[in-house]
N, C-alpha and C positions, 0 to 999 in steps of 0.2 A: 543368517547370512547378511552380507553387505548389500547396500543398494547398488544396482548396476550403474555404471557410468558410460555415457556416450561422449567421448572426448573428455572435456573437463567440466561438463555440465551433468549433474545427477538427474536421473529421471524424475519427473514430477509425480507426486503421490496425491491421490484424491483423499481428502481428510474431512469427514463430516462433523466431527466433534472433538473434544479435548482428549478423550481416550484414544481416538485414532491418531491425534497429533503426538501423543506420548509414544505410541508404537512407531510412528514414522521417524521421529527424532532419534529414538533408541537405535534404529537401523541406519542412521546416518543421512536421512533425507535432507536435502538443502533447498528443495523447491516443493511447495505443496499447493493444492487447489481446494477451495471450498466450492460447492455447487448448489446454487440457489435457483429459485423460480420466479418468473415475472407474474405468474398467475397463482391464485389460491388453490385451484383444483390440483394442479401438478405438484405444488408444495405439499399438499396433503397426501397425495399418492406416492410421491418419491421420498419425502422426508417425514411424513406423518406429523406435520406441523403447519401452522399458518405461515404466511410470508414473514410477518413480524417476529414470530417465534423462531423461525429459521435464522433470521438476521441476529437475533439475540444469542442463538447457539453459536454462530460464527464469531461473534465479537471477541470472546476470550481466546479462541483459536488463532485468529489473525493477530491479535495483540501479542500473544506469547511467541508466535512464529517470528514476527517482526523483531521482537526484543532479542531473539536468538540469531538474527541475521539471515533468516530463511525467507526466500522469495515467495510471495503469495499471489496466486491467480484466482480471480473470482469468475466462475462460470455462471452464466445466467441463461436458464432454459426458457423456451416458449416466448421468445422476444418478438415474434411476428404473428404467431397464431397458436391456438391451443385446441386440441381435438374435442374438448368438452365445452370450452368457453367461446370458441370461435376466434375472430380477429381480435388481437390484443392492441389496445390504444397505445400510440407512441408515448403519450404522457405517462401512462402507467408504467411502461418499461423504463422510462427515464427516471422515474421516482425510485424504483427498486434498484436500478443500476447505480444511481447516485448514493443511495444508502449503503450499498455494498462497497463502493469505492471509499466512502467516508469512514468505513471500518479500518482502512489502511491497506487495502489490496494494491499491489503494484500494477496489476493488469486486469482488464475486464474482457471476458470472452462472450460475445453475443451469440447465443445459440438459436438457430432456426430449427428446432427439434423435429418438426413435422414437415419441413421443407416447403412452406407455403410463401416464403418471401419472394419479392420481385425487386429488380434494381431500383425502382423509384422509391419503394418502401425502405430499402436499405439506406439510400441517400438521406431520406427524411429522418430516419432514426439517428444516423450518425450526426446530422446537422443539429438535431434537437439535443443530443448528448453534449456536443460542443457548446451549445448555448447555455447548458446547465453547468458547465465548468468541467466536463470530462474531456480531456484533451485526446485528440486522435492517436498520438503515439502510444497511449495506454490501452488502446482498444484492439482486440483481436476479433476475428469472425469465425463462426463454426456453422457451416451450411450443410444441410441434407438435400439430396437430389430428387426428392419425390416427384416434382413437376419438371425436372430437367433444367432448373434455374440456378443450381449451385455455382456453376462457373461464371454465369452472367452476374450473379450477385457478388461474387468475389471480385470481378473486374470493377464493378461499381464501387466496392469498398476500396480497392487499390487506387482508383481514380480520386477518391476522397482523401487518400493519404495513409490508409491502413497498410501496415507491412507485416502483420502477424495473421496467418491463416491456418486453421486446423484442416487437415485432410487425412485420408486413410488409404493405405496401399490397396489398390484394386477396388476402391469404393466400398469397402466393408463397413459395417456399423449399423446402428439402429437404436431402438430404445424399448426395453421390455415393458415399460408402462405406457407407451404411446404406440399402439399397434400400426398407426398409419405412417410412422417414421420409416423411411427406407435408409439406404446407405449414405455415408458421408460423401462429400466431394472426394473424388478419386485423386490421389497424389499425382498420378501419371498425367491426368488431364490438366491439372494445375501446372505441372512442370512444363508440359508441352506449350501451354499458353505463355508462361513466363519466359521460356526460351525464345518464343516468337517476339516477345516484347523487349528482348535484350536484357532481361533480368537474370543475373547469374545466381544459381542456386547451389551449385556444387553436387547436384544429384545426378548419378549415372542413370539416365532414363531407360535405356535398353535393359540394363541389369535389373532395375526396379520392376519394369514391365514383365520380364521373364519370371521374376520371383512371384509376382501377383498372378501370373498365368498358372504357375505351379500350384499356388495356393488355391486358386479357383478349381483346378483339377481335383485336388484333394477334398474340396468341399462338395464336389459333384455338381457344380453349377457354373455357367459362364460368368466371367467378370462383367459387372455392369459398366466398367470403364471402357469407353470407345477407344481410347489411346492404347490400352492393354490389348484389346482385340485387334487393332490395326497393326501393332508391332509384334503380335504373337504369330509365328509361322504356323503353328498347329491350328490356330483359330482361322487364319487366312485360308489354309488348305481345306478346312472343313466347310468353307462357304463358297468354294469354287463351283461353277455351274457344271 
């Protein structure tokens, strides 16, 4: 089948290697993503390679995609902390991030896979990336909400000039290889904050919240998004004294 389109932008496809790229291009994908790690342990568990080996695997994928006019995003996991290695030094993340961008990626997404980042750490990493030659417009952020900091971290990134933010409806998400990872930043919480900041998103927040409440009901658990819970009549009713 064809790759589904949202408006005039094809959905991005995660592509780990050249075989995956072949399949994506054959199906009409015009946007791909490679997914690396800032730490050796996660690179081994997620890609069964060292960090250097994973970069070597991505090199022909990115080169071929760019030659074909396909947009490439580089995801970088464990940018703030790793469940096996602990805190990840900013310089280590910058080194891998720079190497990923030097392959030719159009965009870099910084992943806080286990949700341990705090706003000061976010600002420090973004500043260090800028100093290493990675411009803010090329950077996106991907926060998990393990410690309830995803929205605060996003605001810190926005204040630094970042305009690309990953979020998920109702705060779904996690990582099968990092058991401490909880859901992603909830799209509803992000949109509520952006609305308050006067940033137009074009997102129908009540409709999105209703969809996420429906999804949470089918999953048999409450949505972790406070905005979903606040806007959901059934949720509000169930919490009346």
